[in-house]
N, C-alpha and C positions, 0 to 999 in steps of 0.2 A: 658358427654354432658348435658347441661342445658335443661330441658324439655320446649318445646315451649308451652306457655299458653296465647298467646295474646288475645284469645277470652274468657278467663275465666270469664269475667264480663258479658257475654251475659246471658240472661234468657234461660230457657229450650226451649221455643218456638223459640227463635232466633237461638239456637244451632241446632235445628231440621231443620230450614230453611237453615242454613249454610251447614249442612251435605249433603243436597241434591243439593247444588249449587257449590261444589268445584270440579266438573268434569273438567278435562283438556283434551287436545288432547289425544285420546284413546291410541295412540301408544307411548305416552310419559309416563315415570314412574311417579307414584304418590309419591312425595318425602315428607319426614318429617325429617328435619335435615339431618343427614348422612345416613338415611335409605330410600330405594327406593322400592316401591311395583310395580311389573311388571305384567301386565295382561297376563294370560295364554291362555284363550279361545278367541283367536284372529284369524282373517283371514290371508291369505297368505302374506298380506302386513303388518301384525302386528297391524291391526286396530280392534277396537271393532266391534262385530257383533250385529247390532242393533236389538232389539226385542227378543233376546234369553235370556236364564237364565242358570246359572250354580252354583251348590253348592255341599257341602260335598266332598271337594277335599282330595285325598290321594296323598302321595309323597314318592318316593324311590330314592336312589342315588347309582350308580354303584360303588362297593367297589374297582374295578380295574381302574376306570376312574372317578374321582370326578367331571369332567365337564359334565358327562352324567347323567341327571336327567329325571325322568318320573313322570308325574302327571296323575291322573284319577279323574273323578267327575261325578255327575249326570248332564246330558246335556238335557235341554229342548230347542228344536229348536224354540219354541214359548212360550213366557211367558203366553199366553192365554190357553195353553194346559197343561194337567197333564201328558202327555206321556214323559217319561224320558229314555234316552239311556246312554250308557257308553262312555262319552266323554274322550278323552285322548290326551296328547301332550308330546313331548320329547324336551329336550334341549341338545345341544352339546357344549354349552359355559358357563356352570356353572349357568344357570338360567337367563342370560342376555337377551336371546330371546327364543321363544318357537314356535314349529311347531305343529299346530293343524289340523288334516286331517279329522275330523269327528268322528263318532262312531266306536268303536272297532268291533261291529257286527251291521251294519246299519239295522234299522227297527225293532230291537228287544228291548223289554223293559227290563231295568236293573236298579238296585238301590243298595244303601249301598256299594259303592266300597271300597276296600282296596288293598294296594300294598305292596309287599316286594321283596327282591332280594337275590339271592344266592351268594356263594363265587366266582362263575364263571362270575358274572355280568348278569345273566339271570333274567329277571323281571317276577313276578307272579301277575296277576290281579284276584281278586275274586269279585263276585257280586251275589246278588239275580237275578234270571232270570225268567221273567214272561212268561205265556203261550201266544200263538199267539193272543188271543182275549184280552190280557192285563187285565184279570179278577183275576188271582191268581198267587202266586209265584210257578212256575212249578218245579224249582230246584235251587240249588246253584252250580255255575260253577266256575272253575279256568281256566284262559287262560294265556299262557306263551309266552314271547317274548325272542328270542335268539339274537336280533340285536340292543339292546339298546333302545327298545321301538318304533322302526320304523315300525315294523310289528308284527303280532300276529299269533300264532298257532291256530289250531281248539280248541274250548271249550271242557273241560273235565268235565263230570258230577261228582259232589262230594257228593250230597245229594238229596234225593227225595223231594216230594211236601212239601211246607210249609217252615217256617224259617224267621228270621229277624235279622238284625244287626250282620251278620256274621263277624268274625275276622280271620285274616290270619297271620301266622308267619312262617318264613323259617329258618332252622338251618344252621348257618355259623360257627359253633364251630370248625370245622376241626376234630371232633371226629367221633365215629361210626354212629351218627345220622345226620352227615352233609348232607344237601340236603333234609332232611325230610321236608314236608310241613304239617302244622297243621291248622285245622279249628275248630272253635266253634261258635255257634249261639244261638239265643233265639227263643221262640215260636216253639219248636219242637213238631210236631204232635204225635210222638211216644215216647217222653221223652228222645231221644238219640241225644245229641247235640254236639258231638265231633267226628272228624274223622282225619285221617292222611294219607299221601301218603309216601310210602317208595321208590318211583321211580321218584322223582322230578316232581310230578304232572302228570305223565302219567296215573295214576289210583289212586283211593282212597279206603281205607278199609271201610267195613260196619260201620256205625256210632255206637258209644257206649254211655252209660249214663255217664254224668259228674256230680258228687254229688254237690248239691247246685249250680247249674250252674251260673257262674258269668256273668251277662248281662251288657250291656253298658260299656264294658271294653276293655282292650287290652292284647295282649300276647307278650312275649319276651322269647328268648332262651339264657341261660347263656353260658359262655365260656366252661363249662363242659358238655354242652348238656342238662342241666335241663330246663324243660319248666315251665315258670311262667305265671300266669294270675292274673289280678286284675279286679274287677267289683262290681256290686251291687247284693245284695241278694234281688231279686225282688219278691214282693207278687204276688200270682196267680190271683189277680183281680185288677181292677182299679176303683176308686170312684172319679168322677169329683167333686162331691158336698162336699166331706169331704177331704180337701186337705192334712191334716196330714196323712191320710192313704196311701198317695203316696210318703212318704219319706222313702227311703230304707237305710238299713245298707250296709256296705262295706265288701267284702270278698276277701281273698287271696287264690290262688290255686297253687299247684306245683306238677309236676310229675318228678320223678328222673329216671324213666325207659321209658319215651316216645321215647327216642332215640334208644332203644333196639328193633330191628326188630323182635326178637324172643319172645317178651313179649307183652301181652296186657297192655296198659298203665293203671297205677293206680294213684290215686290223693289224696293229702292231702289238706284239706280245713280248714280254720280258719277265724273267723271274725276279722276285724281290725278296730281300732278306728281312724277315720280321723278328729275328732273334730267337727263333725256335720253330720247330715243325708244327703242323696243324694236325691234331688228332681227329679221327673221324668218329668211330664208335669205340668207347672205352670199355664197355661191359663191366662186369664184376662190380667192385665198390667204387662208384663214382656218382656225381650229383644227378646225372641224366642217363639212367642205366642203358637204354637202347636208343639213345638219341645223340646228336652231335653237340658240340659245345658252343654253337653260335656261328652266324655267318660272318665272313670277312667284310668289314665295313669300308666303303669308298665314300669320300666327300670332296667337294670342291669349294674353295673360299671365294665367295662372290662379293665380299665387302670392298667398297671403294678404298683404295690405298695401296701401299707397297706390297701387301700380301695377296692382292686380288689375283685369282687364277692358280694359287697354290693348291696342290693335291695332297690329300691325307688318306692314309690307310691305317685302320686299327683292327687287330685280330687277337683272339684267344690262342695262345701258343703253349707248347710244352717246352719249357726252357731246360737248359742243362742243369744238373744237380737235383737235389731232393724235392724242390718245389714242384707241385703238380702242374698247375696252370697259371699263366700270367696274362695280363692284357697289355699288349705292346702296340706302339705307334711309330709310324715313319712319315716323312714329309718330302715332297718334291717341289722345287721352285722352278723347274725347267720343263714342265709338261710331262714328267715321268721318265725323262732320260736318265737322271740320277736321283738317288734317294738318300736321306739322312740315315745315320746309324739308328738302330732301334732304341726306343725309349720305353722304359717300364712305367706304366701309368699307375698301377696299384702300388701303394707304399707300405704294405704290410711286410713283416719279416718273412723271408722265404721259409717254408715249412711243408712237410709232406702232407699235412691235412689242410693246407690253405689252397683252396680252389677258387680262382678268379675266372669266371666264365660267362657266356652269353654277353660278351662285350657289345655295346651299342654306341654309335657316334653320330654327331651332326654338327654342322657349322651354322652359327647364327648370322643374320644379315649384317651385324656389326663386327663379325670376324671371330667371335669367341667360339672355341671348340668345346663341345660338351661330350662327356663320356659317362656311361652308366653300365654297371655289370652286376652279376650275381657274385656273392662273396661269402666264404665260409670262415673267415679269419676269427670271428668272435665265438663261433660254436666249436671250432676245432673238429668238426665232423663233416664228412662229405654230404651228409643228408640235409643239413640245415644251413640255408643261405639267407642273406639280407641283400638288398640293393645298396650299392655304394655309388657315389658320384664324385667326379673331379672335372675341372675345367681349366682351359688355358687361354690366356689373352695374347700370347706371343707366338702363335703358329705351332704350338705343341712343343716348344723348346723346354718349357717348364710347366708343371701342373700344380694345381692347388692341392692342399692337404686333403686326402680322401675323407669323405663324409658319408656315414650311413644315413639312408633316407627312407628306409622302410622297416617295419617289424620283421622278425625272423619267421621263416616258414620252411616246412619239410618238403623238399622237391621230389622225394621218392615215394610219396603216398598218393592214393586216389587216382591212379592212372586209369584211363578208359580201357575197356576190355581189349586185350591184344596189343596194347600200346607200349606200356612200361617206359614211359618218358613224359616229361612235362612239355613236350613239343620240340620243335627244331629251331625256333627263332623268336625274337622279340623286336620291338621297333622304337626308335627315338627320332623325334623331329625337333630341331632347334628353332627357337624363337628369339627375338631381340632380348627379352628379359629373363629367359630361362629355356628349358627344354621340356617337351611333352613326351611322356613315355607310356607305351602300352606293354604290359608284361603279365605273365601268369604266376599265380601264387595259390597257396592252399590254406588261407586264413580260415575258411569255413569247413575245413576237413575235406574239401574237394577241389579240383582244379577249376579256377575261375580267372577271368581276365580283368585287369585293373588299369585305370588311368592315373598317372602320377605326374605332377608338374614339379620339376626341380629347378633350382636357381642358385646363382652365386650369392653367398651371404657371409662375407668375411667378417662383418662386425656382429653377427649373430643376433640381429634385431627382428628376424622373421620376415624381412622384405628382401627382394632382389636388389643387389648392389646397383644394377642398371636403373631401377626405379628410384633408389635412394639418391643417386647422382642427378637423375633427370628432375626429380622433385625437390632437390636441394636440401634433403635431409642430411646429407654429408657432402663434403667437397671432394673434387678431383682436379686439383690445381695443375697437375702434370699431365692431364688428359690421357691417362693410360688405362682407363676404365676401372681401376682399383681405387676404392675410397681412400682418401688420405689417412684416415684413422687406422687403416690396416697396414700402413707402410711406415718405415723409418725414414721420414723426410722432414725437411724444414718448410713450413708453410708461412709465407709472408703474412704478417698481421696476427699470427697465432701467439698470443702473449702468455697463455697459461700452459702451453705445451701439449694440448690434446689433439693437435693437428686439425682443428676446426676453428674457423673465425666466426664467433657467435656472440651472444649477449654478454657472456662472461668476460670476453676480451674487451668489449665496449665498456663494461662496468669498471674494468681495470683502469682504463684510460680516464674515465670520469672521476674515479677516486683520486687521481693525481692532477686533476685540472687546476688551472691557475697557478701552476708551479713552473719556475724557470729551472732548466737543467744545464749543468756544466758539461758533464760527459754525455756520450750518446745514451739515450734512454729509449727503450723500445716503445714506450708510450708516446714519445714525440714522433708521431706518424709522419708529419710534414717536414720534420728535421729543421725547424726554425728556432730551436733552443728553448721552446716553451711548450707546456702541455696545457691544452685548453679544449673548449668544446669543438673547435674546428678539427682537432685530431680525432675526436669521437665520431664526428660526422663522416670524415674521410674513411675511417676504419669501417664504419657501417656499410659503406659502398662495396667493400670486398668481403662481406659476410658470406659464408658458405651455406647458411641457413636462410630460408625466407624470413624477412623482417628480423634477421639476427636471432631467431628463436633459440632458446636454450632448452635442450631435451635431455 
């Protein structure tokens, strides 16, 4: 699909004005080409709740029912207040509509939400939990839903006082650790930042120390039950005046025995090269004034085939030169022992006003890697971003041409009281035909959370390439997941050169029927020296369209 850029001629100031004025009816999707952003934090009629704020959305999908999605976020009932609760909503129709009933635990302060789901379709919500006076983080809690996110069990205490940026992962490997729930966090008062539950979050073990604790990162469990983490090697101090001191290195952590209930988890830690350092807080003129630029993303390829078990890390980094931020990717084929050279996913021209940030990544069951991020390339202003999308079918060696998938929005407005940021993170979950994204935007002049489904669409027909191939709207004769029409290849039986075998090719043969040929003729399908109805029938058997339809 061709990227929409009708406003590319506008100045930065005009872009900012436009970004604040493209609000439409709140219950209508915010469309950009084939992609639709659907607001999640809405009232019972699907309308925007005026005056509230929502950010830091997390998202999980029921593995037994892909139409059942659950989202959670920081909910501010008034943008003028700093009090935030655990907003949540569920969808029973694949994200087309959402049911938001208020806070999970009304009246209780919560922050930094994360979500995951087990193999039975039970959802797990984790958050920091504040004391009744909203003065300090009292503990970290996990809350479980057994009915698709419609209701929630009583909170379970996972860690004592203190903590920040906790992460959650649930084992769905089917192995000995299936159902184990893992937590790690930063700012541990006792230096012990990791805990696990062996009984599906009914209780948690006493926290233990995690060497070189990876902060501002994510956790994933591999198909063999190995626990993987990626994040930042964070310095023990913060210096606002000397910005270079706040650039962090990246680290990778794994535990091969976390799934063994009879062993205390042990960890292997190594530094990884992402092609740039990780900024923490940038302050001053940047897209997220007093917030980070996104979590380091960890993913494991579970698709059957040669790439099964490959590890992927994606992160927003500060590269050398004038470019502010890039989204970079690395891959390991040996369990994290060695890593590929960093690959730049965003394909814009490096420039001081090009910020590529809040990178999100997931791996689909068929092995496709999806990446989405906030991007200022079209506005040339740190204030105005769009979501961009790219994907890879070859383990991240090459990436598709970047595609804008959302309208533009100003990330520096409508911050809740005392916040001055659009949150700390967003979420992407890959599916076979595309990826589901939960993100924050300001289309209504306030911070709201949105659901967006992105998908590979190399032929720009508004359908996922995966669905196109599966439903035979296009051919994929070399079985590389890319429609033949998008590649420079020769397709057997394609007589008109459009890399599809369809009715037009059959008609080409029929037009030549009952003719003898001397030299090789492509219409002589069975190569018997004559073109007849048998050639047309044989060609029809290799059509890439159902019933050789011509579209």
